[in-house]
N, CA, C and O atoms as a GROMACS GRO file, in nm:
protein
  604
    1UNK      N    1   0.983   3.358  -0.449
    1UNK     CA    2   1.019   3.466  -0.414
    1UNK      C    3   1.142   3.433  -0.382
    1UNK      O    4   1.155   3.319  -0.335
    2UNK      N    5   1.235   3.496  -0.393
    2UNK     CA    6   1.390   3.493  -0.340
    2UNK      C    7   1.419   3.486  -0.179
    2UNK      O    8   1.373   3.582  -0.117
    3UNK      N    9   1.468   3.418  -0.125
    3UNK     CA   10   1.437   3.459   0.044
    3UNK      C   11   1.550   3.550   0.070
    3UNK      O   12   1.535   3.627   0.165
    4UNK      N   13   1.678   3.556  -0.008
    4UNK     CA   14   1.770   3.687   0.039
    4UNK      C   15   1.856   3.732  -0.109
    4UNK      O   16   1.942   3.667  -0.168
    5UNK      N   17   1.795   3.871  -0.144
    5UNK     CA   18   1.832   3.896  -0.305
    5UNK      C   19   1.966   4.014  -0.238
    5UNK      O   20   2.001   4.036  -0.122
    6UNK      N   21   2.018   4.074  -0.378
    6UNK     CA   22   2.121   4.178  -0.401
    6UNK      C   23   2.248   4.194  -0.297
    6UNK      O   24   2.323   4.288  -0.270
    7UNK      N   25   2.237   4.030  -0.240
    7UNK     CA   26   2.372   4.063  -0.157
    7UNK      C   27   2.502   4.117  -0.242
    7UNK      O   28   2.547   4.078  -0.350
    8UNK      N   29   2.562   4.253  -0.125
    8UNK     CA   30   2.672   4.324  -0.255
    8UNK      C   31   2.749   4.343  -0.068
    8UNK      O   32   2.713   4.340   0.050
    9UNK      N   33   2.891   4.365  -0.168
    9UNK     CA   34   2.998   4.402  -0.059
    9UNK      C   35   2.936   4.558  -0.006
    9UNK      O   36   2.902   4.645  -0.087
   10UNK      N   37   2.932   4.568   0.068
   10UNK     CA   38   2.929   4.769   0.144
   10UNK      C   39   3.023   4.831   0.191
   10UNK      O   40   3.135   4.812   0.145
   11UNK      N   41   3.002   4.919   0.292
   11UNK     CA   42   3.132   4.973   0.334
   11UNK      C   43   3.182   4.924   0.452
   11UNK      O   44   3.290   4.951   0.507
   12UNK      N   45   3.062   4.820   0.499
   12UNK     CA   46   3.106   4.760   0.588
   12UNK      C   47   3.090   4.637   0.630
   12UNK      O   48   3.104   4.595   0.745
   13UNK      N   49   3.064   4.588   0.546
   13UNK     CA   50   3.071   4.433   0.485
   13UNK      C   51   2.935   4.356   0.383
   13UNK      O   52   2.899   4.409   0.278
   14UNK      N   53   2.892   4.267   0.418
   14UNK     CA   54   2.777   4.239   0.348
   14UNK      C   55   2.690   4.289   0.345
   14UNK      O   56   2.654   4.310   0.461
   15UNK      N   57   2.579   4.355   0.228
   15UNK     CA   58   2.471   4.402   0.210
   15UNK      C   59   2.380   4.380   0.156
   15UNK      O   60   2.405   4.372   0.036
   16UNK      N   61   2.262   4.360   0.182
   16UNK     CA   62   2.142   4.306   0.079
   16UNK      C   63   1.984   4.310   0.175
   16UNK      O   64   1.963   4.351   0.289
   17UNK      N   65   1.909   4.260   0.093
   17UNK     CA   66   1.762   4.230   0.167
   17UNK      C   67   1.763   4.097   0.196
   17UNK      O   68   1.845   4.024   0.141
   18UNK      N   69   1.667   4.045   0.291
   18UNK     CA   70   1.662   3.923   0.327
   18UNK      C   71   1.459   3.946   0.356
   18UNK      O   72   1.398   4.046   0.395
   19UNK      N   73   1.416   3.836   0.324
   19UNK     CA   74   1.235   3.853   0.301
   19UNK      C   75   1.191   3.784   0.425
   19UNK      O   76   1.220   3.666   0.445
   20UNK      N   77   1.113   3.866   0.523
   20UNK     CA   78   1.063   3.810   0.629
   20UNK      C   79   0.912   3.742   0.661
   20UNK      O   80   0.838   3.817   0.724
   21UNK      N   81   0.864   3.626   0.631
   21UNK     CA   82   0.718   3.597   0.591
   21UNK      C   83   0.630   3.644   0.724
   21UNK      O   84   0.513   3.680   0.710
   22UNK      N   85   0.684   3.641   0.836
   22UNK     CA   86   0.605   3.716   0.947
   22UNK      C   87   0.558   3.864   0.906
   22UNK      O   88   0.447   3.883   0.956
   23UNK      N   89   0.589   3.948   0.851
   23UNK     CA   90   0.603   4.069   0.813
   23UNK      C   91   0.565   4.094   0.689
   23UNK      O   92   0.529   4.205   0.648
   24UNK      N   93   0.572   3.995   0.626
   24UNK     CA   94   0.488   3.972   0.468
   24UNK      C   95   0.592   4.091   0.377
   24UNK      O   96   0.535   4.177   0.310
   25UNK      N   97   0.740   4.085   0.384
   25UNK     CA   98   0.830   4.214   0.292
   25UNK      C   99   0.973   4.212   0.308
   25UNK      O  100   1.016   4.139   0.397
   26UNK      N  101   1.063   4.283   0.235
   26UNK     CA  102   1.221   4.266   0.244
   26UNK      C  103   1.239   4.370   0.326
   26UNK      O  104   1.165   4.465   0.352
   27UNK      N  105   1.353   4.340   0.364
   27UNK     CA  106   1.431   4.423   0.461
   27UNK      C  107   1.571   4.427   0.463
   27UNK      O  108   1.635   4.360   0.382
   28UNK      N  109   1.623   4.493   0.541
   28UNK     CA  110   1.789   4.474   0.512
   28UNK      C  111   1.848   4.359   0.564
   28UNK      O  112   1.774   4.303   0.645
   29UNK      N  113   1.952   4.306   0.546
   29UNK     CA  114   2.045   4.206   0.592
   29UNK      C  115   2.173   4.312   0.598
   29UNK      O  116   2.191   4.413   0.530
   30UNK      N  117   2.234   4.268   0.678
   30UNK     CA  118   2.398   4.287   0.694
   30UNK      C  119   2.488   4.155   0.753
   30UNK      O  120   2.444   4.082   0.842
   31UNK      N  121   2.588   4.142   0.705
   31UNK     CA  122   2.689   4.034   0.765
   31UNK      C  123   2.820   4.085   0.733
   31UNK      O  124   2.854   4.160   0.641
   32UNK      N  125   2.895   4.027   0.831
   32UNK     CA  126   3.022   4.051   0.823
   32UNK      C  127   3.098   4.015   0.699
   32UNK      O  128   3.031   3.943   0.626
   33UNK      N  129   3.224   4.044   0.649
   33UNK     CA  130   3.286   4.001   0.533
   33UNK      C  131   3.272   3.879   0.569
   33UNK      O  132   3.165   3.824   0.545
   34UNK      N  133   3.372   3.811   0.632
   34UNK     CA  134   3.395   3.674   0.604
   34UNK      C  135   3.290   3.558   0.629
   34UNK      O  136   3.311   3.441   0.663
   35UNK      N  137   3.121   3.651   0.590
   35UNK     CA  138   3.024   3.540   0.650
   35UNK      C  139   3.005   3.521   0.492
   35UNK      O  140   3.027   3.612   0.412
   36UNK      N  141   2.950   3.359   0.450
   36UNK     CA  142   2.922   3.353   0.303
   36UNK      C  143   2.774   3.339   0.309
   36UNK      O  144   2.704   3.335   0.410
   37UNK      N  145   2.734   3.332   0.168
   37UNK     CA  146   2.574   3.369   0.170
   37UNK      C  147   2.505   3.243   0.199
   37UNK      O  148   2.398   3.264   0.257
   38UNK      N  149   2.536   3.094   0.174
   38UNK     CA  150   2.527   3.030   0.273
   38UNK      C  151   2.487   3.002   0.400
   38UNK      O  152   2.390   2.931   0.423
   39UNK      N  153   2.572   3.066   0.508
   39UNK     CA  154   2.556   3.111   0.607
   39UNK      C  155   2.439   3.219   0.643
   39UNK      O  156   2.368   3.201   0.742
   40UNK      N  157   2.426   3.313   0.571
   40UNK     CA  158   2.338   3.436   0.561
   40UNK      C  159   2.174   3.352   0.506
   40UNK      O  160   2.069   3.369   0.568
   41UNK      N  161   2.183   3.290   0.421
   41UNK     CA  162   2.050   3.186   0.375
   41UNK      C  163   2.040   3.091   0.497
   41UNK      O  164   1.919   3.092   0.522
   42UNK      N  165   2.084   3.031   0.564
   42UNK     CA  166   2.067   2.978   0.678
   42UNK      C  167   2.016   3.044   0.801
   42UNK      O  168   1.938   2.978   0.870
   43UNK      N  169   2.048   3.164   0.839
   43UNK     CA  170   1.996   3.216   0.890
   43UNK      C  171   1.839   3.329   0.854
   43UNK      O  172   1.751   3.373   0.928
   44UNK      N  173   1.860   3.341   0.727
   44UNK     CA  174   1.726   3.384   0.719
   44UNK      C  175   1.592   3.248   0.697
   44UNK      O  176   1.469   3.243   0.704
   45UNK      N  177   1.678   3.174   0.675
   45UNK     CA  178   1.535   3.038   0.685
   45UNK      C  179   1.505   3.019   0.829
   45UNK      O  180   1.394   2.971   0.851
   46UNK      N  181   1.596   3.051   0.954
   46UNK     CA  182   1.585   3.022   1.068
   46UNK      C  183   1.493   3.127   1.126
   46UNK      O  184   1.403   3.088   1.201
   47UNK      N  185   1.508   3.283   1.095
   47UNK     CA  186   1.431   3.402   1.070
   47UNK      C  187   1.284   3.373   1.031
   47UNK      O  188   1.188   3.420   1.092
   48UNK      N  189   1.274   3.267   0.891
   48UNK     CA  190   1.139   3.279   0.899
   48UNK      C  191   1.072   3.127   0.934
   48UNK      O  192   0.990   3.078   0.856
   49UNK      N  193   1.117   3.049   1.074
   49UNK     CA  194   1.054   2.974   1.139
   49UNK      C  195   1.036   3.037   1.279
   49UNK      O  196   1.061   2.973   1.381
   50UNK      N  197   0.990   3.168   1.281
   50UNK     CA  198   1.013   3.195   1.440
   50UNK      C  199   0.902   3.141   1.472
   50UNK      O  200   0.839   3.078   1.388
   51UNK      N  201   0.850   3.158   1.621
   51UNK     CA  202   0.767   3.112   1.692
   51UNK      C  203   0.700   3.180   1.704
   51UNK      O  204   0.740   3.285   1.656
   52UNK      N  205   0.573   3.192   1.760
   52UNK     CA  206   0.474   3.274   1.826
   52UNK      C  207   0.505   3.387   1.973
   52UNK      O  208   0.462   3.497   2.008
   53UNK      N  209   0.591   3.300   2.022
   53UNK     CA  210   0.660   3.280   2.167
   53UNK      C  211   0.759   3.407   2.168
   53UNK      O  212   0.813   3.438   2.274
   54UNK      N  213   0.775   3.459   2.086
   54UNK     CA  214   0.893   3.592   2.001
   54UNK      C  215   0.760   3.708   2.039
   54UNK      O  216   0.769   3.818   2.095
   55UNK      N  217   0.670   3.655   2.000
   55UNK     CA  218   0.564   3.803   1.986
   55UNK      C  219   0.487   3.784   2.112
   55UNK      O  220   0.406   3.877   2.113
   56UNK      N  221   0.469   3.701   2.234
   56UNK     CA  222   0.444   3.717   2.330
   56UNK      C  223   0.545   3.807   2.409
   56UNK      O  224   0.514   3.889   2.495
   57UNK      N  225   0.676   3.776   2.364
   57UNK     CA  226   0.834   3.845   2.466
   57UNK      C  227   0.741   3.981   2.388
   57UNK      O  228   0.635   4.010   2.442
   58UNK      N  229   0.775   4.043   2.288
   58UNK     CA  230   0.742   4.143   2.230
   58UNK      C  231   0.630   4.221   2.321
   58UNK      O  232   0.666   4.328   2.369
   59UNK      N  233   0.544   4.193   2.340
   59UNK     CA  234   0.386   4.218   2.430
   59UNK      C  235   0.463   4.271   2.546
   59UNK      O  236   0.462   4.391   2.574
   60UNK      N  237   0.528   4.187   2.611
   60UNK     CA  238   0.607   4.152   2.759
   60UNK      C  239   0.680   4.292   2.752
   60UNK      O  240   0.662   4.387   2.828
   61UNK      N  241   0.736   4.287   2.683
   61UNK     CA  242   0.856   4.416   2.630
   61UNK      C  243   0.754   4.558   2.630
   61UNK      O  244   0.774   4.650   2.710
   62UNK      N  245   0.634   4.562   2.519
   62UNK     CA  246   0.603   4.708   2.501
   62UNK      C  247   0.528   4.718   2.650
   62UNK      O  248   0.553   4.809   2.729
   63UNK      N  249   0.433   4.612   2.677
   63UNK     CA  250   0.370   4.672   2.834
   63UNK      C  251   0.448   4.724   2.949
   63UNK      O  252   0.418   4.824   3.014
   64UNK      N  253   0.568   4.638   2.971
   64UNK     CA  254   0.648   4.696   3.060
   64UNK      C  255   0.680   4.823   3.022
   64UNK      O  256   0.652   4.926   3.082
   65UNK      N  257   0.750   4.811   2.901
   65UNK     CA  258   0.782   4.976   2.869
   65UNK      C  259   0.689   5.070   2.872
   65UNK      O  260   0.721   5.171   2.935
   66UNK      N  261   0.563   5.068   2.815
   66UNK     CA  262   0.440   5.168   2.840
   66UNK      C  263   0.396   5.154   2.996
   66UNK      O  264   0.310   5.238   3.023
   67UNK      N  265   0.426   5.083   3.091
   67UNK     CA  266   0.445   5.121   3.235
   67UNK      C  267   0.505   5.224   3.319
   67UNK      O  268   0.458   5.316   3.386
   68UNK      N  269   0.626   5.181   3.294
   68UNK     CA  270   0.742   5.246   3.313
   68UNK      C  271   0.749   5.414   3.258
   68UNK      O  272   0.817   5.496   3.321
   69UNK      N  273   0.693   5.441   3.170
   69UNK     CA  274   0.644   5.585   3.125
   69UNK      C  275   0.522   5.614   3.155
   69UNK      O  276   0.491   5.730   3.125
   70UNK      N  277   0.420   5.532   3.217
   70UNK     CA  278   0.284   5.601   3.272
   70UNK      C  279   0.170   5.636   3.194
   70UNK      O  280   0.085   5.723   3.214
   71UNK      N  281   0.193   5.508   3.053
   71UNK     CA  282   0.119   5.480   2.954
   71UNK      C  283   0.053   5.369   2.961
   71UNK      O  284   0.102   5.267   3.008
   72UNK      N  285  -0.110   5.379   2.897
   72UNK     CA  286  -0.223   5.209   2.949
   72UNK      C  287  -0.135   5.128   2.850
   72UNK      O  288  -0.086   5.161   2.742
   73UNK      N  289  -0.129   4.986   2.934
   73UNK     CA  290  -0.096   4.898   2.844
   73UNK      C  291  -0.170   4.850   2.707
   73UNK      O  292  -0.285   4.893   2.700
   74UNK      N  293  -0.126   4.765   2.590
   74UNK     CA  294  -0.219   4.781   2.480
   74UNK      C  295  -0.231   4.603   2.497
   74UNK      O  296  -0.150   4.525   2.548
   75UNK      N  297  -0.365   4.575   2.432
   75UNK     CA  298  -0.405   4.430   2.449
   75UNK      C  299  -0.421   4.412   2.347
   75UNK      O  300  -0.455   4.498   2.265
   76UNK      N  301  -0.400   4.297   2.324
   76UNK     CA  302  -0.350   4.248   2.157
   76UNK      C  303  -0.468   4.068   2.178
   76UNK      O  304  -0.479   3.987   2.270
   77UNK      N  305  -0.524   4.078   2.057
   77UNK     CA  306  -0.651   3.982   2.065
   77UNK      C  307  -0.576   3.844   2.047
   77UNK      O  308  -0.625   3.741   2.095
   78UNK      N  309  -0.432   3.843   1.962
   78UNK     CA  310  -0.384   3.747   1.884
   78UNK      C  311  -0.257   3.768   1.927
   78UNK      O  312  -0.240   3.889   1.917
   79UNK      N  313  -0.146   3.712   1.974
   79UNK     CA  314   0.018   3.736   1.988
   79UNK      C  315   0.061   3.801   1.900
   79UNK      O  316   0.158   3.877   1.909
   80UNK      N  317  -0.023   3.775   1.776
   80UNK     CA  318   0.051   3.813   1.628
   80UNK      C  319  -0.005   3.940   1.614
   80UNK      O  320   0.078   3.998   1.544
   81UNK      N  321  -0.097   4.019   1.639
   81UNK     CA  322  -0.129   4.138   1.662
   81UNK      C  323  -0.022   4.248   1.667
   81UNK      O  324  -0.023   4.353   1.604
   82UNK      N  325   0.063   4.207   1.746
   82UNK     CA  326   0.154   4.318   1.803
   82UNK      C  327   0.279   4.342   1.642
   82UNK      O  328   0.371   4.422   1.623
   83UNK      N  329   0.231   4.254   1.575
   83UNK     CA  330   0.359   4.311   1.440
   83UNK      C  331   0.304   4.429   1.366
   83UNK      O  332   0.360   4.486   1.273
   84UNK      N  333   0.135   4.475   1.440
   84UNK     CA  334   0.101   4.593   1.329
   84UNK      C  335   0.167   4.712   1.400
   84UNK      O  336   0.153   4.829   1.362
   85UNK      N  337   0.244   4.672   1.511
   85UNK     CA  338   0.283   4.821   1.544
   85UNK      C  339   0.458   4.804   1.562
   85UNK      O  340   0.518   4.903   1.605
   86UNK      N  341   0.529   4.692   1.533
   86UNK     CA  342   0.668   4.689   1.518
   86UNK      C  343   0.718   4.667   1.344
   86UNK      O  344   0.639   4.610   1.268
   87UNK      N  345   0.834   4.710   1.301
   87UNK     CA  346   0.851   4.749   1.198
   87UNK      C  347   1.040   4.628   1.160
   87UNK      O  348   1.128   4.610   1.244
   88UNK      N  349   1.041   4.600   1.086
   88UNK     CA  350   1.204   4.486   1.106
   88UNK      C  351   1.285   4.596   1.016
   88UNK      O  352   1.248   4.657   0.916
   89UNK      N  353   1.417   4.599   1.092
   89UNK     CA  354   1.482   4.705   1.011
   89UNK      C  355   1.577   4.650   0.997
   89UNK      O  356   1.595   4.652   0.876
   90UNK      N  357   1.677   4.587   1.054
   90UNK     CA  358   1.805   4.507   1.019
   90UNK      C  359   1.812   4.362   1.075
   90UNK      O  360   1.795   4.340   1.195
   91UNK      N  361   1.844   4.239   0.962
   91UNK     CA  362   1.895   4.149   1.007
   91UNK      C  363   2.068   4.136   1.032
   91UNK      O  364   2.145   4.153   0.938
   92UNK      N  365   2.102   4.113   1.127
   92UNK     CA  366   2.240   4.157   1.178
   92UNK      C  367   2.308   3.963   1.148
   92UNK      O  368   2.261   3.882   1.227
   93UNK      N  369   2.382   3.923   1.070
   93UNK     CA  370   2.453   3.801   1.068
   93UNK      C  371   2.570   3.803   1.100
   93UNK      O  372   2.657   3.848   1.024
   94UNK      N  373   2.603   3.740   1.259
   94UNK     CA  374   2.767   3.758   1.278
   94UNK      C  375   2.822   3.634   1.212
   94UNK      O  376   2.765   3.547   1.146
   95UNK      N  377   2.985   3.653   1.260
   95UNK     CA  378   3.043   3.518   1.181
   95UNK      C  379   3.014   3.398   1.262
   95UNK      O  380   2.980   3.409   1.380
   96UNK      N  381   3.024   3.294   1.208
   96UNK     CA  382   2.928   3.180   1.272
   96UNK      C  383   3.048   3.102   1.349
   96UNK      O  384   3.121   3.012   1.309
   97UNK      N  385   3.043   3.184   1.502
   97UNK     CA  386   3.166   3.111   1.591
   97UNK      C  387   3.132   2.969   1.620
   97UNK      O  388   3.225   2.897   1.656
   98UNK      N  389   2.995   2.911   1.608
   98UNK     CA  390   2.989   2.787   1.671
   98UNK      C  391   2.939   2.705   1.539
   98UNK      O  392   2.827   2.657   1.556
   99UNK      N  393   2.983   2.684   1.440
   99UNK     CA  394   2.983   2.572   1.350
   99UNK      C  395   2.874   2.655   1.198
   99UNK      O  396   2.898   2.756   1.132
  100UNK      N  397   2.789   2.585   1.193
  100UNK     CA  398   2.621   2.588   1.153
  100UNK      C  399   2.528   2.657   1.242
  100UNK      O  400   2.431   2.722   1.202
  101UNK      N  401   2.560   2.641   1.362
  101UNK     CA  402   2.453   2.699   1.490
  101UNK      C  403   2.396   2.854   1.393
  101UNK      O  404   2.479   2.933   1.347
  102UNK      N  405   2.243   2.875   1.376
  102UNK     CA  406   2.217   3.000   1.304
  102UNK      C  407   2.157   3.106   1.444
  102UNK      O  408   2.098   3.084   1.549
  103UNK      N  409   2.200   3.202   1.389
  103UNK     CA  410   2.145   3.329   1.473
  103UNK      C  411   2.035   3.403   1.409
  103UNK      O  412   2.031   3.420   1.287
  104UNK      N  413   1.949   3.446   1.489
  104UNK     CA  414   1.851   3.536   1.427
  104UNK      C  415   1.890   3.646   1.505
  104UNK      O  416   1.876   3.634   1.626
  105UNK      N  417   1.950   3.780   1.448
  105UNK     CA  418   1.970   3.894   1.528
  105UNK      C  419   1.944   4.016   1.462
  105UNK      O  420   2.015   4.070   1.378
  106UNK      N  421   1.792   4.069   1.527
  106UNK     CA  422   1.732   4.153   1.455
  106UNK      C  423   1.714   4.274   1.508
  106UNK      O  424   1.697   4.265   1.630
  107UNK      N  425   1.711   4.371   1.474
  107UNK     CA  426   1.688   4.529   1.490
  107UNK      C  427   1.568   4.536   1.407
  107UNK      O  428   1.545   4.514   1.288
  108UNK      N  429   1.483   4.583   1.533
  108UNK     CA  430   1.341   4.657   1.490
  108UNK      C  431   1.279   4.773   1.516
  108UNK      O  432   1.326   4.826   1.616
  109UNK      N  433   1.202   4.827   1.472
  109UNK     CA  434   1.116   4.945   1.475
  109UNK      C  435   0.994   4.887   1.584
  109UNK      O  436   0.965   4.768   1.591
  110UNK      N  437   0.932   4.986   1.659
  110UNK     CA  438   0.845   4.967   1.759
  110UNK      C  439   0.764   5.126   1.740
  110UNK      O  440   0.816   5.230   1.698
  111UNK      N  441   0.636   5.108   1.780
  111UNK     CA  442   0.566   5.257   1.779
  111UNK      C  443   0.600   5.279   1.908
  111UNK      O  444   0.633   5.397   1.921
  112UNK      N  445   0.609   5.204   2.036
  112UNK     CA  446   0.599   5.210   2.176
  112UNK      C  447   0.758   5.295   2.207
  112UNK      O  448   0.758   5.404   2.263
  113UNK      N  449   0.865   5.242   2.172
  113UNK     CA  450   0.974   5.288   2.238
  113UNK      C  451   1.071   5.367   2.089
  113UNK      O  452   1.184   5.334   2.053
  114UNK      N  453   0.973   5.487   2.019
  114UNK     CA  454   1.081   5.554   1.903
  114UNK      C  455   1.212   5.528   1.920
  114UNK      O  456   1.266   5.433   1.863
  115UNK      N  457   1.269   5.599   1.991
  115UNK     CA  458   1.388   5.649   2.005
  115UNK      C  459   1.512   5.496   2.008
  115UNK      O  460   1.604   5.498   1.926
  116UNK      N  461   1.502   5.392   2.093
  116UNK     CA  462   1.593   5.306   2.080
  116UNK      C  463   1.511   5.151   2.009
  116UNK      O  464   1.575   5.050   1.978
  117UNK      N  465   1.404   5.162   2.000
  117UNK     CA  466   1.367   5.024   1.919
  117UNK      C  467   1.347   4.912   1.968
  117UNK      O  468   1.318   4.921   2.087
  118UNK      N  469   1.350   4.778   1.919
  118UNK     CA  470   1.378   4.676   2.014
  118UNK      C  471   1.482   4.576   1.922
  118UNK      O  472   1.537   4.588   1.812
  119UNK      N  473   1.478   4.466   2.031
  119UNK     CA  474   1.601   4.377   1.924
  119UNK      C  475   1.555   4.233   1.982
  119UNK      O  476   1.536   4.203   2.100
  120UNK      N  477   1.548   4.181   1.907
  120UNK     CA  478   1.531   4.006   1.923
  120UNK      C  479   1.679   3.943   1.880
  120UNK      O  480   1.757   3.988   1.796
  121UNK      N  481   1.693   3.828   1.963
  121UNK     CA  482   1.825   3.729   1.930
  121UNK      C  483   1.768   3.614   1.943
  121UNK      O  484   1.685   3.609   2.034
  122UNK      N  485   1.791   3.495   1.868
  122UNK     CA  486   1.743   3.396   1.850
  122UNK      C  487   1.886   3.324   1.843
  122UNK      O  488   1.978   3.387   1.789
  123UNK      N  489   1.908   3.212   1.886
  123UNK     CA  490   2.002   3.112   1.841
  123UNK      C  491   1.941   2.964   1.839
  123UNK      O  492   1.879   2.909   1.930
  124UNK      N  493   1.973   2.917   1.717
  124UNK     CA  494   1.912   2.750   1.692
  124UNK      C  495   1.788   2.746   1.755
  124UNK      O  496   1.767   2.656   1.837
  125UNK      N  497   1.676   2.855   1.720
  125UNK     CA  498   1.560   2.889   1.749
  125UNK      C  499   1.498   2.898   1.918
  125UNK      O  500   1.380   2.897   1.954
  126UNK      N  501   1.598   2.905   1.987
  126UNK     CA  502   1.576   2.942   2.133
  126UNK      C  503   1.602   3.079   2.141
  126UNK      O  504   1.710   3.136   2.122
  127UNK      N  505   1.486   3.132   2.173
  127UNK     CA  506   1.479   3.304   2.170
  127UNK      C  507   1.547   3.309   2.336
  127UNK      O  508   1.517   3.252   2.441
  128UNK      N  509   1.650   3.408   2.297
  128UNK     CA  510   1.731   3.454   2.406
  128UNK      C  511   1.730   3.608   2.459
  128UNK      O  512   1.760   3.649   2.570
  129UNK      N  513   1.698   3.661   2.373
  129UNK     CA  514   1.680   3.809   2.397
  129UNK      C  515   1.544   3.874   2.317
  129UNK      O  516   1.518   3.855   2.199
  130UNK      N  517   1.477   3.943   2.396
  130UNK     CA  518   1.392   4.076   2.373
  130UNK      C  519   1.360   4.179   2.434
  130UNK      O  520   1.277   4.174   2.525
  131UNK      N  521   1.419   4.293   2.398
  131UNK     CA  522   1.421   4.411   2.497
  131UNK      C  523   1.462   4.515   2.380
  131UNK      O  524   1.482   4.512   2.259
  132UNK      N  525   1.463   4.610   2.486
  132UNK     CA  526   1.536   4.768   2.381
  132UNK      C  527   1.618   4.714   2.342
  132UNK      O  528   1.647   4.603   2.387
  133UNK      N  529   1.712   4.792   2.209
  133UNK     CA  530   1.798   4.732   2.131
  133UNK      C  531   1.932   4.793   2.227
  133UNK      O  532   1.955   4.910   2.255
  134UNK      N  533   2.007   4.676   2.263
  134UNK     CA  534   2.127   4.682   2.300
  134UNK      C  535   2.208   4.617   2.272
  134UNK      O  536   2.276   4.572   2.364
  135UNK      N  537   2.239   4.584   2.148
  135UNK     CA  538   2.377   4.547   2.072
  135UNK      C  539   2.412   4.432   2.176
  135UNK      O  540   2.507   4.435   2.253
  136UNK      N  541   2.315   4.326   2.164
  136UNK     CA  542   2.340   4.252   2.266
  136UNK      C  543   2.476   4.128   2.184
  136UNK      O  544   2.492   4.122   2.062
  137UNK      N  545   2.534   4.067   2.260
  137UNK     CA  546   2.657   3.967   2.183
  137UNK      C  547   2.580   3.828   2.089
  137UNK      O  548   2.506   3.752   2.150
  138UNK      N  549   2.600   3.812   1.979
  138UNK     CA  550   2.501   3.682   1.943
  138UNK      C  551   2.545   3.560   2.032
  138UNK      O  552   2.469   3.475   2.077
  139UNK      N  553   2.683   3.566   2.049
  139UNK     CA  554   2.724   3.439   2.120
  139UNK      C  555   2.743   3.426   2.245
  139UNK      O  556   2.820   3.338   2.283
  140UNK      N  557   2.671   3.521   2.352
  140UNK     CA  558   2.686   3.552   2.471
  140UNK      C  559   2.636   3.466   2.530
  140UNK      O  560   2.600   3.372   2.459
  141UNK      N  561   2.607   3.452   2.686
  141UNK     CA  562   2.552   3.337   2.775
  141UNK      C  563   2.447   3.410   2.811
  141UNK      O  564   2.470   3.524   2.854
  142UNK      N  565   2.313   3.364   2.802
  142UNK     CA  566   2.161   3.388   2.818
  142UNK      C  567   2.102   3.302   2.931
  142UNK      O  568   1.981   3.310   2.951
  143UNK      N  569   2.171   3.227   3.002
  143UNK     CA  570   2.129   3.149   3.143
  143UNK      C  571   2.033   3.190   3.244
  143UNK      O  572   1.934   3.132   3.291
  144UNK      N  573   2.098   3.328   3.270
  144UNK     CA  574   2.061   3.426   3.365
  144UNK      C  575   1.996   3.507   3.269
  144UNK      O  576   2.054   3.549   3.169
  145UNK      N  577   1.870   3.530   3.297
  145UNK     CA  578   1.784   3.620   3.185
  145UNK      C  579   1.820   3.808   3.317
  145UNK      O  580   1.773   3.826   3.429
  146UNK      N  581   1.874   3.864   3.271
  146UNK     CA  582   1.865   4.004   3.286
  146UNK      C  583   1.728   4.083   3.325
  146UNK      O  584   1.632   4.021   3.280
  147UNK      N  585   1.696   4.183   3.384
  147UNK     CA  586   1.522   4.222   3.444
  147UNK      C  587   1.516   4.283   3.275
  147UNK      O  588   1.404   4.262   3.228
  148UNK      N  589   1.569   4.322   3.218
  148UNK     CA  590   1.538   4.382   3.101
  148UNK      C  591   1.580   4.312   2.958
  148UNK      O  592   1.632   4.352   2.854
  149UNK      N  593   1.528   4.183   3.010
  149UNK     CA  594   1.512   4.075   2.849
  149UNK      C  595   1.381   4.019   2.848
  149UNK      O  596   1.367   3.944   2.945
  150UNK      N  597   1.314   4.023   2.801
  150UNK     CA  598   1.150   3.985   2.824
  150UNK      C  599   1.133   3.852   2.724
  150UNK      O  600   1.026   3.825   2.669
  151UNK      N  601   1.243   3.781   2.711
  151UNK     CA  602   1.211   3.663   2.656
  151UNK      C  603   1.202   3.569   2.708
  151UNK      O  604   1.172   3.467   2.645
   0.00000   0.00000   0.00000
């Protein structure tokens, strides 16, 4: 099975599809024009090695959001069970500002926050941001965690 496929120049950059083992499906990948396919593949490999800590952060975000809107919390037997109510939308691959350091910047749809969805940012296998989609900066400093960041 191909990890990335159908990479082509689109209207705003490189576009194609990437396979995400966690969800067992292909979904969109977008990269800036200057990004080469080797870097896209490196980011896809990194995405496919994501840990269960990401699922735990998604559960924290889900339950905090539900609490804020007056809905009951959801309980999951296993952290990966949250994936049944999350769907990946786009892997955003930035220009590699820090050499070969990989970035997994994901836009996801989720059942509890239909309007804004969810965003995951992982750099060099470190989970930096999980929360509502805010289009966070891939190369930003995340040493101080904001209250809306459930990483």
